[in-house]
N, C-alpha and C positions, 0 to 999 in steps of 0.2 A: 498560601503566599501575602503576606501583609501587601494592603492596595499601594501603604508610602515605599515599598521597594520598587514597584510599575515605574511607580511615577521618579525618583532618583532614578531609574534607569532611561529615560526621556532625559531629564535634566540635573546633574547631579549637584545641587547646590541645596542649603538648606539657610536661608533670610535668617539671622542674629537680631531680635530685637528687644531691646534693652528698657524703652520708656513707648510709651503707649504712642505716643506723638511718629514715632519710626514706623506703626505700623498700617499707613496707608501706602507708601511706599514699596512696603513686602510686599501687599498684599496683590498692587500691581503688578508686582513685577513678576519674570516667569519659575522664578523657585520654587522647588516642592513644595516645600512645606516651610512653618515657621515656625524656627526654636524661641521663643518667649525667656530671658533671662532674667527682667524684669519686669515688675510694675503693680499698682497699687489695686489690693484685692475687688474694692470695689468698682477696677475698670473692666475686671474679667470679661464679666459679660458683656460685654462692648466688644471688646478685643476679638472674644470668641464670634460673635454675629458676625463683624468685617471679615474678619480671618474665614470662615464658613463661606456668606457670600461669595468671598474670592475665589469659593475652592480651594483653598487650601489649609492641610489640617498643621493639629500646632501640637508642637510638643515643650510641656511646660517642665521647668526647674523649678521645683515648691520651694528651696531654699533660699530662692531670690524676690520671691511675692511677698512684699511687703504687707502682715496680719495674716496671711496663713499660713499656719502648721503645718510643716514636715514633718509630719508620724501617719500612723495610719488614718488616725481622726480627722486628720484634717485633709486628706488623700476622700474621703468618705464622705466631707462635705461640699468639696470641690467637684464632687462628679453631679451633683445635683445641684449646684449654684451655677457653674459655668466650665461643664467638662472638655477637655482635650482631648485629643489621643495621644496622645503617646507622654511621658516623663522622663526624662532626665534627671540622672541622681549619682552619685557617688553611692551614695548610703545601699547598703544590701536589704535591709528592712525595708525601706520609703518604696524600688525596685517589686519587692516580693508582694508587696499590697497591691499596689500596681496593676500588675499582672493578673493578684488573682481576681481586680475588678474590671478585666478584659481591657486593659490600655497597655500600648505601644508601651516598650520598657527598653531603654539604653540606659547603658549602667559607663558613664566615667570615667576613664583614670587619666591620671597626672603622668606622664613617663618622662620625673626630673635628672632623672639618674639610671644608673644601669640595674640599682638595688630597684629602685621604683617600677623599673622595666620589667621586671621577672615577678613582682610580688604583682601589680596590675596586672600580667598577662594571664597568673595561676588564680587569679580570685576571677578575673571573668569567663576562666574556663569553666571554675565548679558554677558562677552561679546561672542561674536558667532569668534568659533576657532576650529580646527579640536581637538587637544591637550594641557596640563598644564603641566608643567614643575617645580618641586620642588628644587629649592635650596635653603640651600643644601639639599642634597634627599637621608643623609644616616643612617636615624633614621628611622627606620621600624615603629615604634610606631606610628611619625608626619602622615608619610604617609598613615595606616591606619587611620588615621580618616578625610584625606581630602578625599582618594580616593571617600568614598559613600557621600560628602558630592557636590562635583562638578559632572555634569552631562557630561563625557567628560575623555578618558583616561588620563589617567596620567603616565609622564615619570620624571624619577630622575636624578638629577643630583651633582654634587658636594660634595667632599669627602668621597664617594665610596674608597674603599684601596682594601677590601679582598674578595675571591669567598662568603664566607658564606653572606658577608651584602648583595651580588646581588638576591641569593638564599631567604634572609630576606624579601627584597624591591620587588618582585616580587610574595611574600604568604603574603605581604598586600594589596597586591592587583595594586600596578604599573604594566604598558604594557610592559614596556623598563628604562634599567637607558644607559643614556650616561655618559662615561666614558673618561677620556686620557689613565689612566694607559693600556698602551699596555696589559701587562696580562689577566687584566679583558675582552678584547675584543674576547680574548676564553672563555671564562666560558661561559656555558649555553646552548651551544649550544643541548644539549638532559633532560636540566633542568627547562626550564622554568614553575615554578610554573602555572602559568594561560592563559589560551585559550581568545584570543580579544571578543570570541563571548558570553563569563560571563561578559567582562563589558560592554557589550550592551544590556544587557539583564539584569544584576543583579548590579543597580548601587545605592540603597539607603541603609541605615543603617538596613535593615529588611534581607539584603538578605548576603547570604555569597559570594563575590568578586570572589572567588576559585571555584565556582559550575560549574558543566561542564568541570572540568578536568581531563585529561586523566591518564589510568588510571595507568603508570610509575609514571603521576606530584604528584597523591594521593601519594604515595609511598615516593616518596621526603616527602610530606608534614608529613608523619606518620614517617619520620627517624627525621626530626627534630621536632618532639615532638608538631607540630601544634593538634589542636584538627580535 
């Protein structure tokens, strides 16, 4: 199991950072990791230094880094210049190369309609990656359908605005929520709805994705009216 999953099990929030000026607060927050969706290439070494000094893993979206080529050569340069822990991308070739370089890989799918849902799930099942990130990830009912269909842990991102939405997504089966909302970075320190072990052992439709939850997690489900 990748160390990031253990951190998400303790605090299932990933802080989304779109510019270097937002990094300090993200690094000081209890978020399990930082997802970098914007920066200038020359800023990366300092971003990585600060994040790592704070004990934060960095998941980087190469297509959104100004000056970095989102291809195999760009990733190889990145590994020498300012290596992150992981890569987030919609591109199969980028993720395959990142995985070959030993990086944690997150395949991002956009679920904008029924056709996109089917295509995204199909591609996620075929791709050898560590996790799947659903965009937009604010609809718990959709997330609850996706989780049993893909054989990988699911992250959610996009349009998540309230603490109760975070809780609903975790109860739907997501292992983490990526958000740029600073107030949500502090949500979930004691109320992650599912432990990672549940997702590694119960990922089919005939299993409860929250099986194995600790006692206080089950109390949260009961309070929320979950079965």
